[in-house]
C-alpha positions in Angstrom: 131.1 99.5 -128.1 127.9 97.7 -127.0 129.4 94.3 -127.4 132.5 95.4 -125.3 130.2 96.7 -122.6 128.1 93.5 -122.6 131.3 91.5 -122.2 132.4 93.6 -119.3 129.0 93.4 -117.6 129.1 89.6 -117.9 132.4 89.4 -116.1 130.8 89.8 -112.6 129.4 86.3 -113.0 133.0 85.0 -113.3 133.6 86.3 -109.7 131.0 83.7 -108.5 131.6 81.0 -111.1 135.4 81.0 -110.7 135.6 82.3 -107.2 138.1 84.9 -108.4 137.8 88.0 -106.2 140.8 89.5 -108.0 138.5 90.3 -110.9 136.8 93.0 -108.8 139.9 95.2 -109.4 139.6 94.7 -113.2 135.9 95.2 -113.5 134.9 98.0 -111.1 135.8 101.7 -111.0 137.2 103.0 -107.7 134.1 105.2 -107.4 131.7 102.2 -108.0 128.3 102.3 -106.4 125.9 99.3 -106.2 122.2 99.6 -105.3 121.1 96.2 -103.9 117.8 95.5 -102.3 119.3 93.3 -99.5 121.9 95.9 -98.4 121.0 98.6 -95.8 123.3 101.0 -97.7 124.7 101.2 -101.2 127.9 99.2 -101.7 130.7 101.7 -102.5 134.1 101.3 -104.1 136.2 98.4 -105.2 136.7 97.2 -101.6 133.0 97.4 -100.9 132.4 95.3 -104.0 135.0 92.8 -102.9 133.3 92.5 -99.4 129.9 92.1 -101.0 131.0 89.3 -103.3 133.0 87.7 -100.5 129.9 87.6 -98.3 127.8 85.9 -100.9 130.6 83.5 -102.0 131.1 82.5 -98.3 127.4 81.9 -97.9 127.0 80.1 -101.3 130.4 78.7 -102.2 129.1 76.6 -105.1 127.2 79.4 -106.7 126.8 79.2 -110.5 125.5 82.2 -112.4 124.0 81.7 -115.8 123.6 84.8 -118.0 120.2 84.4 -119.7 120.0 87.6 -121.8 121.6 91.0 -122.3 120.6 94.3 -123.8 122.9 97.3 -124.3 122.5 100.9 -125.3 125.1 103.5 -125.0 126.9 103.1 -121.6 124.2 101.0 -120.1 123.8 97.2 -120.1 120.9 95.2 -118.7 121.8 91.6 -117.8 119.1 89.0 -116.9 120.6 86.1 -114.9 119.9 83.1 -112.8 121.9 82.2 -109.7 122.0 78.7 -108.2 123.8 77.6 -105.1 123.7 75.9 -101.7 123.4 77.9 -98.5 126.6 76.6 -96.8 127.8 79.6 -94.8 126.5 82.5 -92.7 124.5 85.1 -94.7 123.7 88.4 -92.8 123.4 86.5 -89.6 121.4 83.6 -91.0 123.2 80.3 -90.2 123.7 77.8 -93.0 120.5 75.8 -93.9 122.0 73.5 -96.5 119.1 74.4 -98.8 119.6 74.7 -102.5 118.6 78.1 -103.8 117.7 79.4 -107.2 117.3 83.2 -107.7 116.5 85.1 -110.9 117.3 88.7 -111.4 118.4 91.7 -113.5 121.5 93.8 -113.1 121.7 97.2 -114.9 125.3 98.3 -115.3 126.6 101.8 -116.2 130.0 101.8 -117.8 132.6 104.6 -118.1 136.1 104.3 -119.3 136.1 100.5 -119.5 134.9 100.0 -115.9 131.6 99.5 -114.2 130.8 102.7 -112.3 127.2 102.0 -111.1 124.8 99.0 -110.9 121.2 98.4 -109.9 120.3 94.9 -108.8 116.8 93.6 -108.9 116.2 90.0 -107.8 113.9 87.9 -105.8 115.6 88.7 -102.4 112.4 87.6 -100.5 112.4 84.2 -102.3 116.1 83.8 -101.5 115.5 84.6 -97.8 112.6 82.2 -97.7 114.6 79.4 -99.3 117.3 79.7 -96.6 114.7 79.8 -93.8 115.3 83.4 -92.8 111.8 84.4 -93.6 108.8 82.1 -93.3 106.9 81.2 -96.4 103.3 82.5 -96.5 
């Protein structure tokens, strides 16, 4: 079961790498909850996940996600990843900078019934915001 869960947890990268928002329906449970440090509230449900991915794909249309490592135990998968892309669209009110961005992070996914029901994202949000010019570098 661990290998199946790891494969499912890797599929979110395909949303970015392929630009395929239809995968959201296949991957996420209708009661999905995502805890993301850049969002003022948790992302909820399949439609919330679709909006979240759409926002980032619009801001970074050339995003490439590389899965660096995964660990799985029971219904939980930890995925270490690196995202690379160019800031070409609006992101939370920040106009496109044209800057190339590289962000490393970890996503912890909880899986039930073959779908992801909850995730916790931990990534260098401050570094990303500095890279696009939204926050001055110190």
